[in-house]
C-alpha positions in Angstrom: 102.9 120.3 109.8 105.8 120.8 112.3 107.3 124.2 111.7 110.8 122.6 111.9 110.1 120.1 109.2 110.4 120.8 105.5 108.6 119.4 102.5 110.9 117.6 100.1 110.5 119.2 96.6 112.9 119.7 93.7 113.7 123.1 95.2 114.7 121.7 98.5 118.5 122.0 99.1 118.8 118.2 99.7 116.7 117.1 96.7 119.8 115.8 94.8 120.7 113.7 97.8 117.1 112.3 98.0 117.0 111.7 94.3 120.4 109.8 94.3 119.4 107.7 97.2 116.0 106.8 95.8 117.5 105.9 92.4 120.3 104.0 94.1 120.7 100.7 96.0 118.6 101.7 99.0 115.7 102.7 96.6 114.7 101.7 93.1 118.2 100.5 92.3 118.4 101.5 88.7 120.9 99.4 86.7 121.8 99.2 83.1 122.2 95.7 81.8 125.6 95.0 80.2 125.6 94.7 76.4 121.8 95.3 76.3 120.0 98.6 75.8 117.8 98.1 78.8 117.5 99.4 82.4 116.1 97.5 85.3 114.8 98.8 88.6 112.6 97.7 91.5 109.4 99.3 92.5 106.2 98.1 94.2 104.1 100.1 91.7 100.6 101.4 92.4 100.8 103.8 95.3 103.8 102.1 97.0 106.3 104.6 98.3 108.1 102.3 100.7 111.6 103.4 99.6 110.9 107.1 99.5 109.3 106.9 102.9 112.3 105.1 104.4 114.8 107.5 102.8 113.0 110.7 103.8 112.6 109.4 107.4 116.3 108.5 107.6 117.3 111.9 106.2 115.6 113.7 109.1 114.1 117.1 109.2 111.6 116.2 106.5 107.8 116.3 106.8 107.3 112.9 105.3 103.4 112.9 104.9 103.5 116.4 103.3 106.3 115.3 101.0 104.5 112.2 99.9 101.4 114.3 99.2 103.5 116.7 97.1 104.8 113.8 95.1 101.3 112.5 94.5 100.2 115.9 93.3 103.1 115.9 90.8 102.6 112.4 89.3 104.8 110.5 91.8 102.4 107.8 92.8 105.0 105.2 93.5 108.8 105.2 94.1 109.8 105.1 90.5 107.2 107.6 89.4 108.7 110.1 91.9 112.0 109.8 89.9 110.3 109.9 86.5 107.6 112.5 87.0 108.3 114.8 89.9 111.7 116.1 88.7 113.5 114.0 86.1 117.3 114.6 86.2 117.2 116.9 83.2 115.1 119.3 85.2 117.8 120.1 87.7 121.0 119.6 85.8 122.9 122.8 85.3 123.9 124.0 81.8 127.4 122.6 82.1 126.1 119.1 82.9 123.8 119.2 79.9 126.6 120.3 77.6 128.7 117.3 78.7 125.9 114.9 77.9 125.7 116.0 74.2 
């Protein structure tokens, strides 16, 4: 691993940026359907981390292979599973945000 590159984990200072980008239009593109209680997104499934790889590369300063290995070890086998399993939003919201959702 290059000493100047960091592994992207939920503790990384740019995790929120990564999470937002992966869940947004340049990634899985989560969307709630109008008048329906359903959410849609795109993901290659299996072990496809195309969006995560592209976003991490574009962010710069990230050890992409080590980050992808970290995601795998924490249940992030594909792009959407990174969002669902590695650190769901409730894991990194502060107490004020949680109170607002109730």
